[in-house]
C-alpha positions as CSV (number, residue, x, y, z in Angstrom):
1,M,-156.4,-7.2,256.5
2,L,-158.5,-4.8,258.6
3,P,-160.1,-6.6,261.6
4,A,-163.7,-7.6,261.3
5,H,-166.0,-6.6,264.1
6,D,-169.5,-8.1,264.0
7,H,-170.9,-5.4,266.3
8,L,-169.6,-2.7,264.0
9,L,-171.1,-4.4,260.9
10,A,-174.5,-4.6,262.6
11,G,-174.8,-0.8,262.9
12,R,-176.9,1.2,265.3
13,P,-179.9,3.6,264.9
14,H,-179.0,7.3,264.6
15,A,-180.7,10.7,264.2
16,L,-180.9,10.7,260.4
17,D,-182.5,7.3,259.9
18,S,-186.0,8.9,260.0
19,V,-184.8,11.6,257.5
20,V,-183.7,8.9,255.0
21,T,-187.0,7.1,255.3
22,A,-189.1,10.2,255.0
23,A,-187.1,11.5,252.0
24,G,-187.5,8.1,250.4
25,Q,-191.3,8.4,250.5
26,V,-191.0,11.5,248.3
27,L,-188.1,10.5,246.0
28,F,-189.1,7.0,245.2
29,G,-186.4,4.4,244.6
30,K,-183.5,6.7,245.4
31,Q,-182.4,5.6,248.8
32,R,-178.7,5.5,247.9
33,E,-178.7,9.0,246.4
34,I,-180.5,10.3,249.5
35,R,-177.8,8.8,251.7
36,L,-175.0,10.1,249.5
37,A,-176.5,13.6,249.8
38,L,-176.7,13.3,253.6
39,A,-173.1,12.0,253.7
40,C,-172.0,15.0,251.8
41,L,-173.7,17.3,254.3
42,L,-172.2,15.4,257.2
43,A,-168.7,15.7,255.7
44,R,-169.2,19.5,255.5
45,G,-169.0,19.4,251.7
46,H,-171.2,20.5,248.8
47,L,-173.1,18.4,246.3
48,L,-173.4,18.6,242.5
49,I,-176.2,16.8,240.9
50,E,-175.9,16.4,237.1
51,D,-178.8,14.9,235.2
52,L,-181.6,15.6,232.7
53,P,-184.4,18.0,233.7
54,G,-187.3,16.4,235.5
55,V,-185.7,13.5,237.3
56,G,-186.1,15.0,240.9
57,K,-183.0,17.1,241.5
58,T,-184.8,20.0,242.9
59,T,-187.2,17.8,244.8
60,L,-184.3,16.2,246.6
61,A,-183.0,19.6,247.8
62,H,-186.5,20.7,248.9
63,A,-187.1,17.5,250.8
64,L,-183.8,17.5,252.7
65,A,-184.1,21.2,253.6
66,R,-187.6,20.7,255.1
67,L,-186.7,17.5,256.9
68,L,-183.5,18.9,258.4
69,G,-185.2,22.2,259.4
70,L,-182.7,24.3,257.3
71,Q,-183.3,27.8,256.1
72,F,-183.6,27.3,252.4
73,S,-182.9,29.5,249.4
74,R,-183.0,28.8,245.7
75,I,-181.0,30.6,243.0
76,Q,-182.1,30.1,239.4
77,F,-179.0,30.5,237.4
78,T,-179.4,32.2,234.0
79,S,-177.0,33.8,231.5
80,D,-177.9,37.3,232.8
81,L,-177.4,36.5,236.5
82,L,-174.8,38.8,238.1
83,P,-172.5,38.0,241.1
84,A,-174.4,40.7,243.2
85,D,-177.6,38.8,242.6
86,I,-176.0,36.0,244.7
87,T,-173.9,37.7,247.3
88,G,-176.0,40.8,247.9
89,L,-175.2,44.5,247.7
90,S,-175.1,47.7,249.7
91,V,-177.7,50.4,249.0
92,Y,-177.6,54.0,250.2
93,E,-180.4,55.1,252.5
94,R,-180.9,58.8,252.3
95,E,-182.9,59.0,255.5
96,R,-180.1,57.4,257.5
97,G,-177.3,59.0,255.4
98,A,-175.5,55.6,255.3
99,F,-175.3,52.4,253.3
100,R,-177.2,49.3,254.3
101,F,-176.2,45.8,253.2
102,L,-178.9,43.7,251.6
103,P,-177.9,40.1,251.8
104,G,-178.3,37.9,248.7
105,P,-179.8,34.4,248.6
106,V,-176.5,32.8,249.4
107,F,-177.1,33.8,253.1
108,A,-179.0,30.6,253.8
109,Q,-178.2,27.3,255.5
110,M,-179.1,25.3,252.4
111,V,-178.7,26.9,249.0
112,L,-180.1,25.3,245.8
113,A,-178.1,26.6,242.9
114,D,-180.4,25.5,240.1
115,E,-178.8,24.9,236.7
116,I,-175.5,26.4,237.8
117,N,-174.0,25.8,234.3
118,R,-176.4,28.2,232.6
119,A,-174.7,31.2,234.3
120,T,-171.5,32.8,233.0
121,P,-168.2,31.7,234.6
122,K,-167.9,35.0,236.5
123,T,-171.3,34.4,238.2
124,Q,-170.5,30.8,238.9
125,S,-167.3,31.9,240.6
126,A,-169.2,34.1,243.0
127,L,-171.0,31.1,244.5
128,L,-168.0,28.8,244.4
129,E,-165.9,31.3,246.4
130,A,-168.6,31.4,249.0
131,M,-168.5,27.5,249.1
132,E,-164.8,27.4,249.6
133,E,-164.4,30.3,252.2
134,R,-167.9,30.0,253.8
135,Q,-168.0,33.8,253.7
136,V,-168.4,36.5,251.1
137,T,-166.7,39.9,250.7
138,V,-168.7,42.7,249.3
139,E,-167.3,46.2,248.9
140,G,-164.3,45.3,251.2
141,E,-166.3,43.9,254.1
142,T,-166.3,40.2,254.8
143,R,-169.4,38.5,256.1
144,A,-169.7,35.0,257.4
145,L,-172.3,32.6,256.0
146,P,-174.8,30.7,258.2
147,E,-173.8,27.5,260.0
148,P,-174.4,24.9,258.7
149,F,-173.9,26.0,255.1
150,F,-174.7,23.4,252.4
151,V,-174.9,24.0,248.6
152,I,-176.7,21.6,246.3
153,A,-176.0,22.6,242.7
154,T,-177.9,21.1,239.8
155,Q,-176.3,20.9,236.4
156,N,-177.8,20.0,233.0
157,P,-175.6,17.7,230.8
158,S,-173.0,19.9,229.1
159,H,-174.2,18.9,225.6
160,Q,-177.4,20.9,226.2
161,I,-177.8,24.3,224.5
162,G,-176.9,27.4,226.6
163,T,-174.5,25.9,229.2
164,F,-171.1,27.0,230.5
165,P,-169.4,23.9,231.8
166,L,-167.7,24.2,235.1
167,P,-163.8,24.0,234.8
168,E,-162.0,21.3,236.8
169,S,-160.8,23.8,239.5
170,Q,-164.4,24.7,240.2
171,L,-165.7,21.1,240.0
172,D,-163.2,20.3,242.7
173,R,-165.1,22.6,245.1
174,F,-167.9,19.9,245.2
175,L,-167.2,17.1,247.6
176,M,-169.5,14.8,245.6
177,R,-171.2,14.6,242.3
178,I,-174.1,12.2,241.8
179,E,-176.8,11.4,239.2
180,L,-180.4,10.5,239.9
181,G,-181.3,8.9,236.6
182,Y,-184.6,7.5,235.5
183,P,-186.6,5.8,238.2
184,E,-187.0,2.0,238.2
185,R,-190.3,0.8,236.8
186,G,-191.9,0.2,240.2
187,A,-190.8,3.5,241.5
188,E,-192.1,5.4,238.5
189,R,-195.4,3.6,238.8
190,A,-195.6,4.8,242.4
191,L,-194.7,8.3,241.3
192,L,-197.5,8.3,238.7
193,A,-200.0,7.1,241.3
194,A,-198.9,9.8,243.7
195,G,-199.3,12.5,241.1
196,G,-195.8,13.8,241.4
197,Q,-193.2,14.4,244.1
198,R,-192.9,18.2,244.5
199,S,-196.2,18.8,246.4
200,N,-195.3,16.0,248.8
201,A,-191.9,17.5,249.5
202,D,-193.6,20.8,250.4
203,R,-195.7,19.1,253.0
204,L,-192.8,17.5,254.9
205,D,-192.2,18.4,258.5
206,A,-188.8,18.9,260.1
207,L,-187.5,15.8,261.8
208,L,-184.3,17.4,263.1
209,A,-183.5,20.9,264.4
210,A,-180.9,22.6,262.2
211,E,-178.9,23.5,265.4
212,R,-178.1,19.8,265.9
213,L,-176.4,19.4,262.5
214,P,-172.9,20.8,263.6
215,A,-172.8,18.2,266.4
216,L,-173.7,15.4,264.0
217,Q,-171.0,16.7,261.6
218,A,-168.5,16.6,264.5
219,E,-169.5,13.0,265.3
220,A,-169.0,11.9,261.7
221,A,-165.6,13.6,261.6
222,A,-164.5,11.7,264.7
223,I,-165.3,8.2,263.2
224,H,-162.2,6.1,263.7
225,V,-160.0,5.3,260.7
226,A,-157.4,2.6,261.2
227,A,-153.8,3.0,259.7
228,P,-154.4,0.2,257.1
229,L,-157.5,2.0,255.9
230,L,-155.5,5.2,255.5
231,D,-153.0,3.1,253.5
232,Y,-155.9,1.9,251.3
233,I,-157.1,5.4,250.6
234,Q,-153.6,6.5,249.7
235,A,-153.2,3.6,247.4
236,L,-156.4,4.4,245.6
237,V,-155.3,8.0,245.1
238,E,-151.9,7.0,243.9
239,A,-153.3,4.5,241.5
240,T,-155.3,7.3,239.7
241,R,-152.0,9.1,239.2
242,R,-150.4,6.1,237.5
243,E,-153.4,5.3,235.4
244,P,-152.8,6.3,231.7
245,A,-156.5,6.4,231.1
246,F,-156.8,9.6,233.2
247,Q,-155.3,13.0,232.2
248,H,-154.2,13.5,235.8
249,G,-154.8,11.8,239.1
250,L,-156.6,12.8,242.3
251,S,-155.1,15.6,244.3
252,P,-154.3,15.5,248.0
253,R,-157.5,17.5,248.6
254,A,-159.4,14.8,246.8
255,G,-157.9,12.2,249.2
256,L,-159.1,14.2,252.2
257,A,-162.5,14.5,250.6
258,L,-162.6,10.7,250.1
259,L,-161.6,10.2,253.8
260,A,-164.3,12.7,255.0
261,A,-167.0,11.1,252.8
262,A,-166.1,7.6,254.0
263,R,-166.3,8.7,257.6
264,A,-169.8,10.1,257.0
265,W,-170.9,7.0,255.1
266,A,-169.8,4.8,258.1
267,W,-171.6,7.1,260.5
268,L,-174.8,6.8,258.4
269,A,-174.4,3.0,258.6
270,G,-174.3,3.3,262.4
271,R,-170.7,2.2,262.8
272,D,-167.9,3.8,264.8
273,M,-165.1,2.9,262.4
274,V,-164.5,3.1,258.6
275,L,-164.4,-0.1,256.6
276,P,-163.0,-0.6,253.0
277,D,-166.6,-1.0,251.8
278,D,-167.3,2.6,253.0
279,V,-164.4,3.9,250.8
280,Q,-165.6,1.9,247.8
281,D,-169.2,3.0,248.2
282,V,-168.4,6.7,248.1
283,L,-165.4,6.6,245.7
284,P,-167.5,7.1,242.5
285,A,-169.3,10.1,243.9
286,V,-166.0,11.7,245.1
287,A,-163.7,10.8,242.3
288,R,-165.6,10.8,238.9
289,H,-166.0,14.5,238.5
290,R,-162.3,15.0,239.4
291,L,-160.9,12.6,236.8
292,R,-160.8,13.4,233.1
293,L,-160.2,10.7,230.5
294,S,-157.0,11.0,228.4
295,Q,-159.0,10.2,225.3
296,G,-161.5,13.1,224.9
297,T,-162.7,15.5,227.5
298,G,-165.3,13.4,229.3
299,M,-165.1,12.6,233.0
300,A,-164.3,9.1,234.3
301,R,-167.0,6.5,233.8
302,A,-168.5,4.2,236.4
303,E,-166.5,1.3,234.8
304,D,-163.3,3.2,235.2
305,I,-163.8,3.5,239.0
306,A,-164.9,-0.1,239.2
307,G,-161.7,-1.1,237.5
308,L,-159.7,1.0,239.9
309,I,-161.3,-0.7,242.9
310,R,-160.5,-4.1,241.4
311,A,-156.9,-3.1,240.8
312,V,-156.1,-1.8,244.3
313,P,-155.9,-4.6,246.9
314,I,-157.5,-4.1,250.3
315,P,-154.9,-4.1,253.1
Protein backbone atom coordinates (compact mmCIF):
# COMPACT_ATOMS: atom_id res chain seq x y z
CA MET A 1 0.00 0.00 0.00
CA LEU A 2 1.09 3.57 -0.54
CA PRO A 3 1.87 5.38 2.70
CA ALA A 4 -0.77 7.69 4.10
CA HIS A 5 0.35 11.18 5.04
CA ASP A 6 -2.15 13.26 6.95
CA HIS A 7 -0.46 16.53 6.00
CA LEU A 8 -0.72 15.59 2.35
CA LEU A 9 -4.39 14.73 2.60
CA ALA A 10 -5.13 18.04 4.29
CA GLY A 11 -4.02 20.07 1.26
CA ARG A 12 -2.88 23.66 1.05
CA PRO A 13 -4.20 26.81 -0.63
CA HIS A 14 -2.86 27.61 -4.09
CA ALA A 15 -3.10 30.20 -6.84
CA LEU A 16 -6.10 28.66 -8.60
CA ASP A 17 -8.43 28.28 -5.60
CA SER A 18 -9.98 31.69 -6.30
CA VAL A 19 -10.35 30.80 -9.99
CA VAL A 20 -12.34 27.67 -9.13
CA THR A 21 -14.57 29.65 -6.78
CA ALA A 22 -15.20 32.49 -9.24
CA ALA A 23 -15.92 30.13 -12.15
CA GLY A 24 -18.35 28.24 -9.91
CA GLN A 25 -20.34 31.45 -9.44
CA VAL A 26 -20.93 31.55 -13.19
CA LEU A 27 -21.25 27.84 -13.96
CA PHE A 28 -23.53 26.74 -11.14
CA GLY A 29 -23.10 23.25 -9.72
CA LYS A 30 -20.16 22.31 -11.95
CA GLN A 31 -17.21 22.52 -9.56
CA ARG A 32 -15.85 19.13 -10.58
CA GLU A 33 -15.97 19.95 -14.29
CA ILE A 34 -14.24 23.29 -13.65
CA ARG A 35 -11.47 21.53 -11.75
CA LEU A 36 -11.07 18.96 -14.50
CA ALA A 37 -10.70 21.74 -17.07
CA LEU A 38 -8.04 23.43 -14.96
CA ALA A 39 -6.26 20.11 -14.42
CA CYS A 40 -6.19 19.64 -18.18
CA LEU A 41 -4.62 23.07 -18.62
CA LEU A 42 -2.07 22.44 -15.86
CA ALA A 43 -1.11 19.14 -17.52
CA ARG A 44 -0.45 21.02 -20.79
CA GLY A 45 -3.22 19.13 -22.53
CA HIS A 46 -6.35 20.07 -24.48
CA LEU A 47 -9.98 19.58 -23.50
CA LEU A 48 -12.93 18.18 -25.43
CA ILE A 49 -16.42 18.89 -24.09
CA GLU A 50 -19.17 16.82 -25.66
CA ASP A 51 -22.74 17.60 -24.75
CA LEU A 52 -26.03 18.98 -25.97
CA PRO A 53 -26.23 22.66 -26.98
CA GLY A 54 -27.10 25.09 -24.22
CA VAL A 55 -25.58 23.40 -21.16
CA GLY A 56 -22.70 25.86 -20.64
CA LYS A 57 -19.79 24.59 -22.75
CA THR A 58 -18.97 27.98 -24.26
CA THR A 59 -19.57 29.76 -20.96
CA LEU A 60 -16.98 27.58 -19.26
CA ALA A 61 -14.35 28.49 -21.86
CA HIS A 62 -15.14 32.22 -21.65
CA ALA A 63 -15.03 32.20 -17.85
CA LEU A 64 -11.67 30.43 -17.62
CA ALA A 65 -10.10 32.67 -20.27
CA ARG A 66 -11.13 35.83 -18.44
CA LEU A 67 -10.19 34.57 -14.97
CA LEU A 68 -6.76 33.37 -16.13
CA GLY A 69 -6.02 36.50 -18.15
CA LEU A 70 -5.58 34.52 -21.35
CA GLN A 71 -5.78 35.95 -24.85
CA PHE A 72 -8.96 34.34 -26.15
CA SER A 73 -10.09 33.37 -29.63
CA ARG A 74 -13.21 31.58 -30.79
CA ILE A 75 -13.54 29.57 -34.00
CA GLN A 76 -17.05 28.59 -35.02
CA PHE A 77 -16.64 25.35 -36.96
CA THR A 78 -18.95 24.93 -39.94
CA SER A 79 -18.98 22.67 -42.97
CA ASP A 80 -17.51 25.39 -45.21
CA LEU A 81 -14.65 26.37 -42.88
CA LEU A 82 -11.23 26.01 -44.53
CA PRO A 83 -7.85 25.19 -42.91
CA ALA A 84 -6.56 28.68 -43.78
CA ASP A 85 -9.47 30.15 -41.80
CA ILE A 86 -7.81 28.61 -38.73
CA THR A 87 -4.07 28.90 -39.33
CA GLY A 88 -3.95 32.10 -41.39
CA LEU A 89 -2.55 32.94 -44.80
CA SER A 90 -0.07 35.17 -46.60
CA VAL A 91 -1.30 38.07 -48.70
CA TYR A 92 0.68 40.04 -51.24
CA GLU A 93 1.07 43.75 -50.50
CA ARG A 94 1.74 45.60 -53.70
CA GLU A 95 3.05 48.68 -51.89
CA ARG A 96 5.77 46.66 -50.17
CA GLY A 97 6.27 44.24 -53.02
CA ALA A 98 6.21 41.36 -50.54
CA PHE A 99 3.93 38.90 -48.83
CA ARG A 100 2.67 39.50 -45.30
CA PHE A 101 1.37 36.74 -43.06
CA LEU A 102 -2.04 37.29 -41.48
CA PRO A 103 -2.27 35.00 -38.46
CA GLY A 104 -5.47 33.03 -38.01
CA PRO A 105 -7.50 32.70 -34.82
CA VAL A 106 -5.41 29.73 -33.69
CA PHE A 107 -2.73 32.24 -32.62
CA ALA A 108 -4.21 32.79 -29.16
CA GLN A 109 -3.45 31.45 -25.70
CA MET A 110 -6.89 29.91 -25.34
CA VAL A 111 -8.75 28.79 -28.43
CA LEU A 112 -12.40 27.77 -28.29
CA ALA A 113 -13.12 25.40 -31.17
CA ASP A 114 -16.89 25.55 -31.08
CA GLU A 115 -18.74 22.55 -32.53
CA ILE A 116 -15.56 21.06 -33.95
CA ASN A 117 -17.38 18.07 -35.42
CA ARG A 118 -19.42 20.28 -37.77
CA ALA A 119 -16.32 20.94 -39.91
CA THR A 120 -14.88 18.53 -42.47
CA PRO A 121 -12.07 16.15 -41.43
CA LYS A 122 -9.52 18.20 -43.41
CA THR A 123 -10.36 21.35 -41.48
CA GLN A 124 -10.44 19.47 -38.16
CA SER A 125 -6.92 18.23 -38.90
CA ALA A 126 -5.59 21.77 -39.28
CA LEU A 127 -6.42 22.50 -35.65
CA LEU A 128 -5.39 19.10 -34.35
CA GLU A 129 -1.94 19.44 -35.92
CA ALA A 130 -1.50 22.76 -34.14
CA MET A 131 -2.54 21.11 -30.86
CA GLU A 132 0.03 18.36 -31.25
CA GLU A 133 2.98 20.41 -32.50
CA ARG A 134 2.09 23.76 -30.85
CA GLN A 135 3.08 25.36 -34.12
CA VAL A 136 1.68 25.78 -37.61
CA THR A 137 3.38 25.61 -40.98
CA VAL A 138 1.95 27.85 -43.68
CA GLU A 139 3.51 28.00 -47.13
CA GLY A 140 6.68 26.32 -45.93
CA GLU A 141 7.29 28.55 -42.90
CA THR A 142 6.81 27.28 -39.38
CA ARG A 143 5.43 29.63 -36.74
CA ALA A 144 5.24 28.90 -33.02
CA LEU A 145 1.95 29.30 -31.19
CA PRO A 146 1.62 31.38 -28.00
CA GLU A 147 2.57 30.05 -24.59
CA PRO A 148 0.53 28.81 -22.84
CA PHE A 149 -1.59 27.29 -25.60
CA PHE A 150 -4.84 25.62 -24.58
CA VAL A 151 -7.64 24.40 -26.82
CA ILE A 152 -11.15 23.76 -25.56
CA ALA A 153 -13.17 22.06 -28.28
CA THR A 154 -16.90 21.56 -27.99
CA GLN A 155 -18.66 18.77 -29.80
CA ASN A 156 -22.31 18.00 -30.30
CA PRO A 157 -23.40 14.38 -29.88
CA SER A 158 -22.54 12.42 -33.03
CA HIS A 159 -26.17 11.46 -33.68
CA GLN A 160 -27.05 15.08 -34.44
CA ILE A 161 -27.46 16.07 -38.09
CA GLY A 162 -24.49 17.62 -39.90
CA THR A 163 -21.62 16.25 -37.82
CA PHE A 164 -18.31 14.66 -38.87
CA PRO A 165 -17.19 12.49 -35.93
CA LEU A 166 -13.55 12.79 -34.90
CA PRO A 167 -11.62 9.56 -35.60
CA GLU A 168 -9.82 7.80 -32.75
CA SER A 169 -6.40 9.13 -33.78
CA GLN A 170 -7.68 12.69 -33.48
CA LEU A 171 -9.63 12.11 -30.29
CA ASP A 172 -6.34 10.97 -28.76
CA ARG A 173 -4.99 14.53 -29.16
CA PHE A 174 -7.31 15.60 -26.35
CA LEU A 175 -5.93 14.89 -22.89
CA MET A 176 -9.45 14.89 -21.42
CA ARG A 177 -13.03 14.64 -22.53
CA ILE A 178 -15.81 15.73 -20.18
CA GLU A 179 -19.56 16.26 -20.21
CA LEU A 180 -21.39 19.05 -18.39
CA GLY A 181 -24.87 17.58 -18.39
CA TYR A 182 -28.04 19.18 -17.14
CA PRO A 183 -27.68 21.19 -13.93
CA GLU A 184 -29.06 19.89 -10.67
CA ARG A 185 -32.40 21.36 -9.63
CA GLY A 186 -30.94 23.87 -7.18
CA ALA A 187 -28.26 24.99 -9.64
CA GLU A 188 -30.81 25.42 -12.41
CA ARG A 189 -33.03 27.48 -10.10
CA ALA A 190 -30.06 29.75 -9.35
CA LEU A 191 -29.39 30.00 -13.08
CA LEU A 192 -32.96 31.07 -13.77
CA ALA A 193 -32.81 33.65 -10.99
CA ALA A 194 -29.57 35.07 -12.39
CA GLY A 195 -31.03 35.35 -15.86
CA GLY A 196 -28.31 33.29 -17.52
CA GLN A 197 -24.59 32.71 -17.27
CA ARG A 198 -22.98 34.25 -20.32
CA SER A 199 -23.30 37.91 -19.33
CA ASN A 200 -21.84 37.09 -15.91
CA ALA A 201 -18.84 35.41 -17.53
CA ASP A 202 -18.17 38.50 -19.64
CA ARG A 203 -17.93 40.62 -16.49
CA LEU A 204 -15.30 38.48 -14.76
CA ASP A 205 -11.94 40.05 -13.93
CA ALA A 206 -8.59 38.30 -14.27
CA LEU A 207 -7.47 36.68 -11.03
CA LEU A 208 -4.18 35.41 -12.42
CA ALA A 209 -1.65 36.77 -14.91
CA ALA A 210 -1.26 34.52 -17.94
CA GLU A 211 2.52 34.76 -17.54
CA ARG A 212 2.27 32.77 -14.29
CA LEU A 213 0.67 29.73 -15.89
CA PRO A 214 3.86 28.11 -17.28
CA ALA A 215 5.35 28.17 -13.77
CA LEU A 216 2.21 26.56 -12.34
CA GLN A 217 2.31 23.93 -15.08
CA ALA A 218 5.91 23.20 -14.12
CA GLU A 219 4.90 22.85 -10.46
CA ALA A 220 2.18 20.37 -11.40
CA ALA A 221 4.58 18.36 -13.55
CA ALA A 222 6.98 18.11 -10.61
CA ILE A 223 4.45 16.55 -8.19
CA HIS A 224 5.98 13.40 -6.72
CA VAL A 225 4.78 10.01 -7.94
CA ALA A 226 5.88 7.00 -5.90
CA ALA A 227 6.95 3.76 -7.60
CA PRO A 228 3.85 1.85 -6.37
CA LEU A 229 1.66 4.55 -7.89
CA LEU A 230 3.40 4.11 -11.24
CA ASP A 231 2.73 0.37 -10.90
CA TYR A 232 -0.95 1.17 -10.33
CA ILE A 233 -1.19 3.33 -13.45
CA GLN A 234 0.55 0.66 -15.50
CA ALA A 235 -1.80 -2.00 -14.13
CA LEU A 236 -4.85 0.08 -15.12
CA VAL A 237 -3.50 0.58 -18.64
CA GLU A 238 -2.67 -3.10 -19.03
CA ALA A 239 -6.12 -4.09 -17.75
CA THR A 240 -7.77 -2.17 -20.61
CA ARG A 241 -5.72 -4.21 -23.10
CA ARG A 242 -6.94 -7.50 -21.63
CA GLU A 243 -10.56 -6.43 -21.31
CA PRO A 244 -12.64 -8.09 -24.07
CA ALA A 245 -15.31 -5.38 -23.77
CA PHE A 246 -12.92 -2.91 -25.47
CA GLN A 247 -11.83 -3.03 -29.10
CA HIS A 248 -8.32 -2.10 -28.01
CA GLY A 249 -6.66 -0.90 -24.83
CA LEU A 250 -5.00 2.33 -23.82
CA SER A 251 -1.78 3.29 -25.58
CA PRO A 252 1.48 4.26 -23.85
CA ARG A 253 0.65 7.89 -24.69
CA ALA A 254 -2.65 7.47 -22.84
CA GLY A 255 -0.71 6.18 -19.81
CA LEU A 256 1.45 9.31 -19.87
CA ALA A 257 -1.71 11.43 -20.16
CA LEU A 258 -3.19 9.69 -17.12
CA LEU A 259 -0.01 10.35 -15.14
CA ALA A 260 0.08 14.03 -16.10
CA ALA A 261 -3.61 14.49 -15.29
CA ALA A 262 -3.22 12.78 -11.89
CA ARG A 263 -0.30 15.07 -11.05
CA ALA A 264 -2.35 18.14 -11.95
CA TRP A 265 -5.33 16.86 -9.94
CA ALA A 266 -3.08 16.34 -6.89
CA TRP A 267 -1.68 19.87 -7.33
CA LEU A 268 -5.21 21.30 -7.42
CA ALA A 269 -5.94 19.43 -4.20
CA GLY A 270 -2.95 21.18 -2.61
CA ARG A 271 -0.81 18.06 -2.18
CA ASP A 272 2.79 17.39 -3.15
CA MET A 273 2.34 13.75 -4.12
CA VAL A 274 -0.12 11.73 -6.18
CA LEU A 275 -2.51 9.32 -4.43
CA PRO A 276 -4.53 6.47 -5.97
CA ASP A 277 -7.65 8.61 -5.53
CA ASP A 278 -6.17 11.18 -7.92
CA VAL A 279 -5.71 8.55 -10.61
CA GLN A 280 -9.23 7.22 -10.11
CA ASP A 281 -10.72 10.72 -10.19
CA VAL A 282 -9.24 11.65 -13.57
CA LEU A 283 -9.37 8.19 -15.20
CA PRO A 284 -12.88 8.58 -16.73
CA ALA A 285 -12.00 11.93 -18.34
CA VAL A 286 -8.70 10.60 -19.70
CA ALA A 287 -9.76 7.12 -20.77
CA ARG A 288 -13.37 7.06 -21.97
CA HIS A 289 -12.88 8.77 -25.32
CA ARG A 290 -9.86 6.55 -25.99
CA LEU A 291 -11.71 3.26 -25.42
CA ARG A 292 -14.24 1.87 -27.89
CA LEU A 293 -16.64 -0.92 -26.99
CA SER A 294 -16.25 -4.21 -28.83
CA GLN A 295 -20.01 -4.41 -29.32
CA GLY A 296 -20.92 -1.41 -31.47
CA THR A 297 -18.92 1.75 -32.04
CA GLY A 298 -19.70 3.68 -28.88
CA MET A 299 -17.07 4.84 -26.43
CA ALA A 300 -16.60 3.31 -23.01
CA ARG A 301 -19.33 4.09 -20.51
CA ALA A 302 -18.94 5.40 -16.99
CA GLU A 303 -19.81 1.97 -15.62
CA ASP A 304 -17.05 0.39 -17.71
CA ILE A 305 -14.45 2.64 -16.10
CA ALA A 306 -15.94 2.03 -12.66
CA GLY A 307 -15.63 -1.71 -13.25
CA LEU A 308 -12.02 -1.27 -14.31
CA ILE A 309 -11.21 0.60 -11.11
CA ARG A 310 -12.85 -2.16 -9.04
CA ALA A 311 -10.96 -4.88 -10.89
CA VAL A 312 -7.46 -3.43 -10.47
CA PRO A 313 -6.17 -3.59 -6.88
CA ILE A 314 -4.44 -0.58 -5.36
CA PRO A 315 -0.79 -1.37 -4.51
